[in-house]
N, C-alpha and C positions, 0 to 999 in steps of 0.2 A: 093566886095563880100568876100574877105579874112577875114575881121574882123568878119563877120557873121559866118564863118566856125567854129570858136572856141566857139561859143555860144551853140552848140548842145550837148546834153547829148548822151550817148551811145544808149539809147532807141530811141531818135529822129533820130540819125544817121541811125539806122536800119530801121526806118520808111521811111526815105528818100530813102534808097537803095531799099526797097520793092516797093515804088511808082515808082521809076525809072524802075525797072524790070517789074512790072505789066502793067504800061502804056507805056513802051518803050519811055521814054522821058529823056531829059538831066537832070543833077542834078539841074540846075537853075529852070527848069520847074517843077521838082518834089517839090522843096522847095516852089515855088509859089503856086502850087496846094495844098500842105499841109497847107500852111499859110492861104489860102482861106477857106479850110475846117475847120481848127481850129477856124478861125474868125467866121464863120457861127455857129459852135457848141456853141461857147461862147455866141454869141448874142441870140441864141435860148434858152440856159439855163437861160440867164438873163431875157428874156421875160416870161418864165415859173415862174422863181423865183419872179419877181415883182407881178405876179398874185397870187401866193401862199402866199406871204407875206401879201397880202391884205385880203385873204379869208380862209387861213388855220391856225388855232391857234397854231398848232405844230411848225410852222416856228419860232415864237417868242421864244418858249421853247428851240428849238434847238440853236438859236442864243445866248442864255444866258447860255447854258450848258457848263461846264468847259471842258469836253472831246471834245465837238465840237469846242470850241474856240481854243484848241490846234490843232485839225485837220485842221481848217481853216488856221492857220499860217503855218503848215507843207505843205499843198497843195499849198498855195501861194508861198512858197519858191521853192518847187519842180517844179511847173508849170511856175514859174517866171511870176506870175500875181498879180494883186492887191488883197488885202484882200477881198473887196466886190465881186470880180469875183470868188475867191476861195470859198467864202461863198455860192454863187449861185451854183457852181458846186457840192459842198458837199451836201447841203440840197436838191437840186433838185434830185441829184443822189440817195440819200437814200430814199426820199419819192417815187420816181418812182419805185425803186426796191421793196419796201414794198407794194405799191399799185398794181404794175404789178403782183406780186406774188398772191395777192388776186384775181385778174382777172383770172389768169391761173388756180387757184384752182376751179373756177366755171365750167371749162371745157365746156364753151359755144362755139358754132360754130362761132359766130360773136359777138363782143362787141358793145354795143350801148353807146350813150352819157352818160347815167346814170352810166355805168361801169367806164367811164373815170372820171366822177365826184367823184365816190367812190375812184378810184385810186389816185386822187389828194387830197382827203380829203376835198372836197368843196361841198357846196349845191347850189351854184349859177351856172348859165349858164356859160359855158366855151367859151370865145370869140374866133372868128376865128383865130386871131393872135396866140393864145396859142395852138389851135388845130394844126395849121400849124407848130409851133415850136416843137410840139410833134411828128410831122411826121405822123399824123393820116390821113388816106385816107378812103373814102367810108363809112363814118359813117352815 
């Protein structure tokens, strides 16, 4: 475990301490819990990214944009992940923020699948796997 101790950034260290405090668990359990959460979040983003890459033309534009290319590299370094994983995080994050803002501006009581299609910038049906990765319930 000692070799792993030196791998954490100050932000990660704070996250681990927060988990230990909130869940009242040991450092090792907090690290395992955090690793599990991070892994799930990465796989969820990659599921959404794969869907968007196939159905949203903005993804290809973003992948070729010089500013995004620099962001992908920076995120890969900061998160210590592969370039494809960083690309998925950046693109999905930006598209969800833009699309989510559009949904919020509608001030609807409840969103429907059409709203989520709009949010993702797609016209095709959204597969259950993507809906689950988005964390959407009761649509």
